C-alpha positions in Angstrom: 74.9 107.1 121.6 78.5 105.6 122.4 81.6 107.5 120.9 82.2 104.9 118.3 78.6 105.1 117.2 78.8 109.1 117.4 81.9 109.1 115.1 80.5 106.7 112.6 77.0 108.6 112.3 79.2 112.1 111.7 81.4 110.4 109.1 78.1 108.9 107.3 76.5 112.4 107.5 79.8 114.1 106.2 79.8 111.6 103.2 76.1 112.3 102.3 76.6 116.0 102.5 79.8 115.6 100.2 77.8 113.7 97.6 75.8 116.9 97.1 78.4 119.8 97.6 81.7 120.7 97.6 84.2 120.1 100.3 84.8 123.7 101.4 81.0 124.2 101.7 80.5 121.6 104.4 79.4 123.2 107.6 80.3 121.3 110.9 77.0 122.5 112.3 75.3 120.7 109.2 77.1 117.6 109.8 76.2 117.4 113.5 72.5 118.1 112.8 72.5 115.7 110.1 74.0 112.8 112.3 72.0 113.7 115.5 75.3 114.3 117.3 75.8 117.3 119.6 78.4 119.8 118.2 80.3 119.1 121.6 80.5 115.4 121.1 81.6 115.6 117.5 84.4 117.8 118.6 85.8 115.0 120.7 86.4 112.8 117.9 87.1 115.5 114.9 88.8 118.8 114.6 87.2 119.7 111.7 86.1 118.9 108.1 89.7 117.8 107.0 89.6 115.3 110.2 86.4 114.0 108.7 88.0 113.5 105.2 91.0 111.8 106.7 88.6 109.4 108.8 87.1 108.5 105.4 90.4 107.5 104.1 91.0 105.5 107.3 87.8 104.0 107.3 88.4 102.7 103.8 91.9 101.4 104.6 90.3 99.4 107.6 87.8 98.0 105.2 90.3 96.7 102.8 92.7 95.3 105.4 89.9 93.6 107.3 89.7 91.2 104.1 93.3 90.1 104.8 96.7 90.6 104.0 99.2 88.9 101.3 98.4 85.6 103.0 94.7 86.1 102.2 93.0 83.4 100.3 92.3 85.3 97.3 96.2 86.4 97.1 98.1 83.2 98.2 100.2 82.1 95.4 99.8 85.1 93.4 102.7 87.5 92.1 103.4 90.9 93.5 101.3 92.7 90.5 98.5 90.2 90.9 98.2 90.8 94.7 98.4 94.6 94.2 95.7 94.3 91.5 93.2 92.4 93.9 93.9 94.9 97.0 93.3 97.9 94.7 89.8 96.4 93.2 89.0 95.9 97.0 89.6 99.3 97.7 87.2 100.2 94.8 84.7 97.9 96.1 85.0 99.6 99.4 84.4 102.9 98.0 81.4 102.0 95.6 78.8 103.0 98.3 80.6 106.4 98.3 81.0 106.9 94.5 79.1 110.2 94.5 81.4 111.7 97.3 84.4 110.4 95.7 83.2 112.1 92.4 82.7 115.3 94.3 86.3 115.1 95.6 87.9 114.4 92.3 85.8 117.1 90.7 86.8 119.8 93.6 90.5 118.8 93.5 90.6 119.7 89.7 89.6 123.6 90.7 91.3 123.7 94.2 95.1 122.8 94.4 95.3 122.9 98.3 92.6 120.3 98.2 94.4 118.2 95.6 97.6 118.5 98.0 95.6 117.3 100.8 94.1 114.4 99.1 97.4 113.4 97.5 98.9 113.4 101.1 96.1 111.5 102.5 96.4 108.8 99.5 99.9 108.2 99.9 99.4 107.4 103.4 96.5 105.1 102.6 98.4 103.5 99.6 101.3 102.6 102.0 98.8 100.2 103.9 97.7 98.9 100.5 101.1 97.9 99.7 101.8 96.1 102.9 98.2 94.2 102.4 99.8 93.1 98.8 103.0 91.8 100.6 105.2 94.7 98.9 108.0 96.2 100.8 106.8 99.8 102.0 109.6 100.5 104.4 111.7 103.5 104.4 112.4 105.8 101.6 111.6 103.3 98.9 108.2 102.8 100.6 107.5 106.1 100.5 108.2 106.5 96.5 106.1 103.4 95.9 103.3 104.8 98.2 103.5 108.2 96.3 103.7 106.7 92.9 100.7 104.3 93.8 98.6 107.3 94.8 99.2 109.0 91.6 98.2 105.7 89.9 95.2 105.2 91.9 93.9 109.0 91.3 94.1 108.1 87.5 92.3 105.0 88.0 89.5 106.6 90.0 88.7 108.9 87.0 88.1 105.5 84.9 86.2 104.1 87.6 83.8 107.0 88.1 83.0 106.8 84.2 82.8 103.1 84.3 79.1 101.9 84.3 79.8 98.3 83.6 78.8 96.2 86.5 81.9 94.1 86.0 84.1 97.3 85.7 85.9 95.9 82.8 87.5 99.3 81.6 88.3 100.0 85.3 90.3 96.5 85.6 91.9 96.9 81.9 93.2 100.3 82.9 94.6 99.1 86.3 96.4 96.1 84.8 97.8 98.6 82.2 98.7 101.0 84.9 100.8 98.6 87.1 102.7 97.1 84.2 103.7 100.9 83.1 104.4 101.6 87.0 106.9 98.5 87.0 108.6 99.3 83.9 109.3 103.2 85.5 110.6 101.6 88.7 112.9 99.2 87.1 114.3 102.2 84.9 114.9 104.3 88.2 116.4 101.3 89.8 118.7 100.8 87.0 119.9 104.6 87.2 120.3 104.2 91.0 122.5 101.4 90.3 124.6 103.3 87.7 125.1 106.2 90.3 125.6 104.0 93.4 127.1 100.8 92.0 127.2 99.3 95.6 123.4 99.5 95.9 121.9 96.0 95.1 119.4 96.3 92.2 115.9 95.8 93.3 115.2 92.7 91.4 118.5 91.0 92.8 118.2 92.3 96.6 118.2 88.7 98.0 114.8 89.3 99.7 112.6 86.2 100.1 109.9 87.7 98.1 112.3 89.2 95.6 110.9 89.2 92.0 112.7 87.2 89.1 115.6 88.3 87.4 114.8 90.5 84.4 113.1 88.7 81.6 111.9 85.8 83.6 108.1 85.2 83.3 105.9 84.8 86.2 102.9 82.4 86.1 100.8 85.0 84.1 103.5 85.3 81.5 104.6 88.9 82.9 107.5 90.0 84.8 106.7 89.9 88.6 108.5 93.2 89.4 106.2 94.7 86.9 104.1 95.6 90.1 107.3 96.8 91.8 105.4 99.8 93.7 
């Protein structure tokens, strides 16, 4: 078994176990036994259960990013809100085979503050990549704020998704659209406050970037302000 195959086998076994029991009850030896990988070989790839969880996030990131960035066929010509909508729906598609494991994590986070903090940290790191995939600026402090905000948004969306038994995910898509519009409004308000406090700081919508959103009130192709997705 190659090292890559062993890593994948361990991650699959970890997710299978996570679907059936809380994260903090998963034993490393059980993961190794279920995957058919020796503990010594598993240790070469993972430092513990937390590493396996982080690997799950990275694996999901790679699956979404493999479908392309902002120049992907399904994103070309779309505004930032629409691009981010498509990227986040891709992420849910990637998570679909692991819905039970995701549900266990969401349930566990409600009772375990440390787990909740760890999940939020991992999610913020992943959402920075999702912003990049959508062609939205994720650099510096502004990018960090957007990524953390998007992590909170996605955590709320997951609760809707887990309860959505419609194959078309109509409730999930409606919730995501509403969340993105609301998030854009909040960021606009924060941007205006920063401009008042630091008048030399350019407003986000007038920053002169090639991908800058239209000025306030200007409709995009869908009739909504483009910066509504300003995450």
